C-alpha positions in Angstrom: 0.2 0.1 -0.1 2.6 2.5 0.6 4.6 1.3 -2.5 1.5 2.7 -4.3 0.8 5.4 -2.7 4.1 6.6 -2.7 4.2 5.4 -6.6 1.1 7.8 -7.1 2.5 10.8 -5.6 5.7 10.5 -7.8 3.3 9.7 -11.3 1.0 12.8 -9.9 4.1 15.5 -9.7 5.4 14.4 -12.6 2.1 15.0 -14.7 2.1 18.9 -13.4 5.5 19.5 -15.0 4.9 20.9 -17.9 3.1 23.7 -16.4 7.2 24.4 -15.4 9.9 26.8 -17.0 13.2 25.0 -16.4 16.0 27.6 -16.1 19.6 27.6 -16.3 20.8 27.6 -12.6 24.7 27.9 -13.5 26.9 29.6 -10.5 23.9 29.6 -8.2 23.3 28.5 -5.1 20.2 27.0 -3.6 18.8 26.6 0.0 16.2 23.9 0.6 14.9 20.9 2.3 14.2 17.5 1.4 12.5 14.4 2.6 12.0 10.9 2.1 8.0 9.9 1.1 8.6 6.6 2.6 6.7 6.2 5.9 9.3 3.2 7.6 13.0 5.1 7.1 13.0 8.5 6.7 15.6 10.7 5.6 14.7 14.7 6.4 17.8 16.8 5.3 18.7 20.8 5.3 20.5 21.2 2.2 22.4 23.7 -0.2 23.0 23.0 -4.0 25.4 24.8 -6.1 25.4 24.6 -9.9 28.9 25.1 -10.8 27.2 24.9 -14.6 24.3 24.1 -16.9 25.6 20.3 -16.7 27.0 19.7 -13.2 26.2 20.5 -9.4 26.3 19.5 -5.8 24.4 19.4 -3.0 25.2 19.2 0.9 22.7 17.5 3.3 22.5 18.2 7.1 20.3 15.4 7.5 18.1 12.9 10.3 17.6 9.7 9.8 14.7 8.4 10.7 15.2 4.3 11.1 12.4 1.7 12.1 13.4 -1.2 12.9 11.0 -3.7 12.3 8.5 -1.7 11.7 8.8 -1.2 15.5 9.5 2.5 17.3 10.9 5.0 15.8 14.9 5.9 16.1 16.1 9.1 14.9 19.9 9.4 14.2 21.9 12.8 13.2 24.1 12.6 9.3 25.4 14.8 7.1 26.5 13.7 3.6 26.6 14.9 0.1 25.1 14.5 -3.7 26.9 15.2 -6.8 24.3 15.1 -9.5 24.8 16.2 -13.5 22.1 17.5 -15.6 21.4 14.6 -18.2 18.1 16.0 -20.4 17.7 19.7 -20.2 14.4 20.5 -21.3 11.8 23.9 -21.3 10.5 22.5 -18.4 12.4 21.1 -16.6 15.8 18.8 -15.7 16.6 15.4 -15.5 19.1 14.9 -13.9 22.1 12.0 -12.6 24.4 11.3 -9.8 25.3 9.9 -6.2 25.1 9.9 -3.2 27.4 9.7 0.2 25.7 10.0 3.9 27.3 9.2 7.4 25.1 9.2 10.4 25.5 8.6 14.3 23.6 5.3 15.9 19.9 5.7 16.9 19.7 7.2 19.7 22.7 8.8 20.1 23.8 5.8 22.2 27.4 5.1 20.9 29.9 6.1 18.9 29.1 4.0 16.0 26.7 4.4 12.9 26.3 3.7 9.5 25.9 5.3 5.8 24.3 5.1 3.4 26.0 5.5 -0.2 23.8 5.2 -3.3 23.1 6.4 -6.8 20.0 8.1 -7.8 18.4 10.1 -10.8 16.1 12.6 -10.4 14.1 15.9 -11.3 14.3 19.7 -11.0 11.2 21.7 -12.2 10.2 25.7 -12.0 6.8 26.5 -11.8 5.7 29.9 -13.9 5.4 32.4 -11.2 8.4 31.4 -9.3 11.1 31.5 -11.1 14.3 31.2 -8.2 11.9 28.1 -6.5 13.3 24.6 -8.2 11.3 21.6 -6.6 12.9 18.4 -6.9 11.9 14.3 -6.9 14.3 11.5 -7.3 14.8 7.6 -6.9 18.3 6.1 -5.3 19.2 2.9 -5.5 21.6 2.3 -2.9 23.0 0.7 0.1 21.9 1.5 3.8 23.8 0.1 7.0 23.0 0.5 10.3 26.0 -1.3 13.1 23.5 -2.1 14.8 20.4 -2.7 13.0 22.4 -4.3 9.7 22.3 -3.4 6.0 19.7 -2.9 3.5 19.8 -2.9 0.3 17.6 -2.0 -3.3 14.9 0.6 -4.1 12.3 0.7 -2.0 9.5 3.3 -1.7 11.4 4.6 1.0 14.4 5.2 -2.2 11.7 8.1 -3.4 12.6 11.9 -2.1 10.6 15.2 -2.9 12.1 18.5 -2.0 12.6 22.1 -2.7 15.1 24.6 -3.0 15.2 28.3 -3.5 18.6 30.0 -5.3 19.7 33.0 -4.8 
């Protein structure tokens, strides 16, 4: 059910993209927020995105990772990480990009100094609605490896791998 809901939300957002207008983000910095759509594992992050030129950009995140082992009670970790982004297709209404990301985070509940990490490959879109030329909305899908010392490793493509966010560009 969660997976179906995530797919429906993604499709609806993609259908909204034709009303958007892409723009050249070369040498612009954007501040914003990203959140995973899935409900069992959440990665909410305050982020900063910078595009070196029309094709390449980076994103730095300060994240709060909510981990729910065996769908039990949720535990929170603090993390830091980043992404490398490359625009693959530049259309008049959106940019389609691919890239990779890596995160390091503390053990859930901040119990000890051991933590975990996440490494992923990603694909995403960023679009701008008319009338909001500096506010970009993005959707991403990632395939990755997540490891928490106390709970083990998870690999794959799940509903939790769908990210949505926004950035305001200065």
